N, C-alpha and C positions, 0 to 999 in steps of 0.2 A: 394294377389296383393297389392302393395303399393298405398296409396291414395296420389295424388298430388293436388296442388292447381289448381283450375279452375277459369278463363282460363289461368292464368299466371303461368309459371313454375319456375319463378326466386325467388331469395331472396330479390329482390327489394332494393338492396343497393343504387341504383341511384335515389330512390324516393325523391321527393321534401319534405322538412321538413316544408313547409309553413302550416299554419293552414288551415283547409278544407273549404275555401271560394270558389267561382266560379273560381277566378284566380288560386288558388292552385289546384283545381280539374283538370284544364287543364294541369298544369305543372306536376302534379302527374301521370296523364295518359300518358304523354309523357315519364316520367321515367319508367313506367311499360312497355311501348312499347319497349323501348330500352333494358330493362332487359330481356324481353321475347325473343327478337331477339338474344341477346348474349347467353342466356342460352339454347335456342333451338338449336343454332349452337353447343354449347358445348355438349349437350346431343346427338346430331346427330353424333358427333365425338365419343362420348362414346359408342354409341350403336354398333360401329364396334369392340369393344374390347371383346365382348362375355359376356354372362349373368353373369359370375362370377366376372366380373370387374365392373358391375354396382353398384351404391351406394345402401346401405341397409337402410331401415327406421326402427326406433325404437321409443318406448314411455317410458318416465319416469314418475313415480307418484310423483308429487310435492305438497307440502303443499300450500293451497290457501293463508294462512296467516303465513309465516315463522317466524314472529315476535311474535306470540302468541302460546306458546306450548300447551295450553289447547284447541286450535281450531284444530280439527282433519280433517277438510274438505280438499279435495285434488282435483287435476285435472291432466290430462295427457298432458305432454309436448313432442312435437315431436323433434326427432333429426335424422340426416342423417350421415352415416359412409362410408368412402372410405378407405378400408384397402389394396388396391391393391399394395401399395408400402411399407407397414409397415413391418419392419424388426424385430419387437418385442424387447425383452431384455430391454435396457434402452434408446431406441430411443425416439425422441420427439413426443409429441401430439400437433397437430395444431388445436385449438378450434376456429371455425369460428362462431361468434355471429350474430344472426339475429336481425333485427331492427323492424321498424314499418310496417311490411308487412309479407306476406306469404313466408316461406322458402322452396325452392324446392331442388331437387336432384342435380341441377347444381351447388349449393353452395359448394359441395365437389368434383366437377369434373373438373372445369376449372377456370382460374384466380388464384390469390393467395388466400389461401395457397396451393391449389391443385398443382399448377405448381412448388411449392418449395418442395413438399413432396419427390419426387424421390431422391433428392440430399442427404437427411439425413434419408431415410427410415422411414418417419413419418407416423403416423396414423392421418387421417383427419376426424374431427367430426364437424358438424354444429348443432347449437341449436336454435330452433325457440323461439321467444320472447313470453312470456305469453300474452294472450288476442289477439294474431294475428294469421292469417292463420288458422290452425286446432288445435292450442293449447289454445282454448278458454274454460274457466271453464263453467260448466253447470250453468244455472240460468240467462242467458241473460246479457245485458250490462246496467242495471240500475245503479243509483248512489251507491246503496249498494254494488254492485259487483265491480264497477270501483275503489273503494277506495283501492283495492288490485292490482291496476295497477300503477306502477311507476318504475323509473330506479332503485330504491333501492330494490324493489321486484325482478326485473330482475337480479340484482347482487346476491341476495340470491339464485336464481335459478341456477346461474352459479356455485356457491359454492357447492350446493347439487348435481348438475349434475357432477361436477368435481370428487366428491367423489364416486358417484354411478357408473359412467362410468369407473373409475379406477378399481373398483371391478369387473365390468361386463366383461371388456376386459383383466383382469389380468395384468394391467399396473404396471411396476416396480416403486417402490418409488423413484428411481433415474431418471425416465423419466421427463424431463422438459415440462411443459405445457405452450404453447405460444398462446395468444389470438390474433385474427384478427377481424377486423370489419371496416365497412365503413359508413360514415355519422353518424347518431345517434348511430348506433351499434359500430362505431369507438370510440365514447365517452365512451360507455360501456366497450370496450376493455381496454381503458386507465384507467378507474375507477376501473376495476376489479384488475388490477395490483396495483393501488393506495391503495385500501381498503383491499386486500387479497394477499399481497406479498409472504406469506408462501405457497400459493396454485398456484398462477399464476406467472411463472418465468419471463415472459416478454410479451410485447404487441406491435403490429403494429396497429396504429390508423390512418386510412385513412380518409381524409376530415372530421375530427371529430370536430364538433362545441361545444367545452367544455365550452365556455362561454355562459350562458343563457342571453338573452336580450329581453326586452319588445318591444322596437321600433327598428327594424332591418333595418334602412335606409341605412346602409352600403352595403346591398345587391345591391341596385341599383347604388351606387357609383362604385362598381366593374363592374357592367354591363356597365355603361357609359364609364369607362376607357377601358374596353375590346373592346367595339365597335370602339374605336379609335386605337386599337393595329394593326399595320401593320403585325406583326408576325403571326396573325391568320386571316388576310384578312380584318381587320377593317381600318378605316381612319377617319379623322376629318369630311370629307364630309358625311360619313356614319352616324356618331353620329348626325350631323345636320339634315340628312334626317329622322332619327327616330323622332326627335323633330317635324319636319315639318309634318310628317304623323299623329302624335298624335294631333297636333294643328288642322289639317283638320278634324279629327274625332270629336274633341270637338266643332268645328265650326258648324258641321252638327247636333250635339246633341242640341246645343243652338237654331238652326233654327227651329227645331220641324217639325210637319206636314209631308209634302212630303219628306223632307230631312231625317226624321226618317225612313220612308218606304224604301227609296233608300239605306240608311245605312244598314238596316237589310238585304236587298237583296244582297248588295255588299259584306258584311262581313259574309254572311251565318249565321246570328244570329237567335237564337231561341227566341220566345217570344216578349213581348212588350218593348218599350223603353220609355214609358210614365212616369215611376217612377224614381225619382232621384237615389234611391238605386240600381236599375237595370242598370242605366247608369254608375254608379260608378263600378259595377261589370263587365260590358262589358269592360270598360277602363282597369280594373285590369286584365281581361283575356287576353287582347291584350299585356299588360305589361308582363304577364307570358309567352306568346308566344315568345317575344323578349328575355326575361330572360332565357328561356329554350334553345334558340340557343346558348347563352353564357355558361350556366351551363353545357350543354352536348356537347360542341363544339368538333367536330372531333371524336365522338364515333360511333361505329358500330350500325346501326339501327336508329340513329338520323335523322329526316327528313330534318333538316336545320342546317348548320354550320353558323358561323359568316360570313364567306366569301360568302356563298350562299345568306344569308339574305341581306348583303350589296349590292350584285349584283342586287337583286330584288328591293331594295329601291332606288338605284341610276339609275336604268334603263341602257340603252345602247346608245352609239352614242352621237352626239353633240346636238341633239334636245331634251334636257331634259326639260320637262315642269314643272310648279309649282306643278302639281298634280301627278308627277311621284312617290314621296315617298308614297303617299296614295295608289296609284295603286299597288305599290310594296308590301305594307302591306297587301292589299287584296289578292294578289297572295300567300303571305306567309301563310295567314290563310287557303287558299284553299289547299295548299300543306300539312300542318300539319293535317288538318281535314281529308283529304284523307288518309294520313298515319295512322291515328288513327282509321279509319273506322267510323268516325262520320259524320252525315249528316249536323249538324249545331253546331254553337258555343253557348254553354249554359251559361247563366248568371243570372238566376232568383234567387234573394235573398230568396224569400219565399220558393222556392223548396229546396234550400240548407238547410234552417233551419228545414224544415219538415223532410228531409232525416237524418239530424244529430240527431234529437230527437228520431229516431227509435232505440229501444233497442234490435232489432233482430240482431244477429251476421251475418256478411257477410264473407264467406270464400274466396271469390275471390277478388283479388286486395288488396289494403290497407284498414285497418280498420279506416275509416274516423272519426267515433265517438270516437274511442279509442284514436286516435292521437290528435284530438282536446282537449280531456280531459287532455292529457299529456302536451300540450302547455299551457292550462289554469292553470294547477296545478304545473308545473315545469319549463317550458322553454321559454314561450313567442314565440320568433322567428317570430314576425309579421312584414312582409315586408311592408315598407311605401315608399312614394315618395313625401315627404313634404318639401324638401330643394331645393334651386335653381339649384344645380348640377344635379338633377334628370332629365333625358331626356324625361320623360313621363308626363302624366297628373298628377295633384296633388291629384288624387283620385285613390283608396280608401285611407282614412286616418286611423290613429290608432284607434280612437273611434269606427268606424264601425266594425273593426276586434275584438276589445275587447267586443263589444256588443254581438258577437256570444257566448262567454263564459257565459254571463248573460242570453241570450235567451234560450240556450240549457241546461245549468247546474245550472243556478241561482247563478253564481259566479261573484262577483263585480270586476270592474277594479282594485280596491285597493287590493283585495285578490290575483289577478293575479300578480300584481307588487310585492307583498310581497313574493309570491311563487318563483318568478324568483330570487329575492335577496337571499332567503334561499338556493336555488340550488347552487348558486355561493359560498355561505359561506360553504356549506357542501363539495363540490368537489374542491374548490379553483379556479374556473374560468380558466383563461389562465396561471395560475401558480399553477398547481395541486400538484407539489412536488413529483411526482412518478418517481422512477428511473427505468431503463431498459424499457423505452417506446420510440418508434420511431413514431413521428407524421409525416405523409406524406400528402402533399397538392399540389395543382396546383394553380398557381397565376391567372389563368383565372376564376377559380371557385369562385363564390361570397361568398361561405361559409368559405373560408380559413381565412377570417378576424376574425372569431370566434374561430379559432383553435390555435395551437402553431406552429409558422413558424420560430422561431429562437431557437437554443439550449438553454436550461435553466440550463445546467450543463453537466458534462462529461457523465452522464448516462441517461439524458433526452434529446434525440436527435430530430432534426427536419430536414425535407427534403422538400424543395419547388421546384417543377418541373416547369420550365418555360413553359408557354403556355399550362399547364395541366388543364384539366377540372375536374368536380366532380367525385371522386373515379376512375379516369382513370387508375391509377396504378393497380387496382383490376380487370380490364377487361381482357379477354383473349388476349394473344399477337397476333399482326397482322403484316404482312410484311410492312404495311404503317406506323407503329409506328415511332414517331419522335426520333432523336438521344437523345434528353433530356429525353424522357420517358424511352428509353432503359437504359440510364445511371442511371435514378432513380431506376429502377428495380434492376440493378446491386448493387446499394447502399443498397437497402433493403436486398438483398441476403447476402451481406457482413456483415451487421449489425446482421442478424440472425446467421451467421457463428461465429461471435464474441461472441454472447450470448451463443451459444451451446458449444463453447470452454470453456467459463467461467463455464458453468454447469458441464462439464467434469472434470475440475480442482477441483470444489467443491466436486464432487463425490469422486475423488481420495483422497482428504484431509479427507473426511468423513470415508473412508475405512482404513486410516492409524491409 
């Protein structure tokens, strides 16, 4: 019997890339909830296909340190296979890369690349990222172990998996391998083609933040702009209402005493508001709630869309009072908490640090400690709200987020900044220089500003989907999908068709 991730079934492509503070924790759980909803639906559809059509699970033995040939230690890396449509011979292999979470069977059943497989008789394989889900090496998550966790290690795993799976499934040497991934895994897909073009023929990189950045203030710039977008139900009034709601929260925090008690009750907040660091975490969690409505706008399973959030903040009718935005924010918190099955909104900084210091692996959900380590040693991605354009509170600020790296791993702010710079030097940031890569983004998604949104050449293409949210193109198709999303998926199909025609022509030339 296959072991799945508990309680989440999905590959967590929609998971927030924020560092694991209390605000990020809320947004991450929101992503998990959406992914669970979508993949549960996918598996429900898959179960009607018969046992033979269900995905198969497998395990690959991978070197813990692929860069040291004298180190023979290894771990088992999980993969899933959907061979229902595979026509064998020289047909393509669609390799779906996992990111910073557990990879489930739905990753090869619905959404792309699974939806694209029938057209070309492709074999669909998904590969779980080292140190996440059930692909965690023995020995725990102390610093000695975590030094083997990085995007470079993950790419080395892709290479060895590509070679091992070719032998295991007797894949023709003429079969082109195309990588797919979303969010961080989308970056991995692009980098796999960049670094190993002789093994990976092409890649589709969805919502891929290929530029590492320490201070990601641009996230909230996009949130602010999206809240004003009439195309998704936003307006200037909605953007102003968000600011008014947060101003009211800050006013009550400053008042202290009875105002704190009332605020806790009204926002279903866990814990005390006496400490400044916890007040900042609460404001950050509320920011994440609003940011989540933008990041996951219009997705199946999302508790709030931008249109719904704006409706709550603006209230109804002509008798709009000054407190309406705050009351609307309260209702939004209640809706999201109920959707996530949580009793209260958590924001304790001390609890966050204690949990992140635990070196015991967690197989359910996202690996919080592991992902924080990657943000501290490679990517940054710390969302801030310190410029006048930000509609929220000015807290939390960058220093408090960098402080997590120091408290949990003993890594200084300077070392984190240097690591971010090195990542961009190694991969090329937003000009990676890889050919046969299609970058897919939605302009509503705050992460699109760290990706490639304009073609960098004839073979490094970009697709920007109007009103599209984070990894929306990867989600299972729905009747309610917008015309722009449908067109975007058609463009992805056509690009893959072009690549496969090129692969065929290369094969014919090779046989001559």
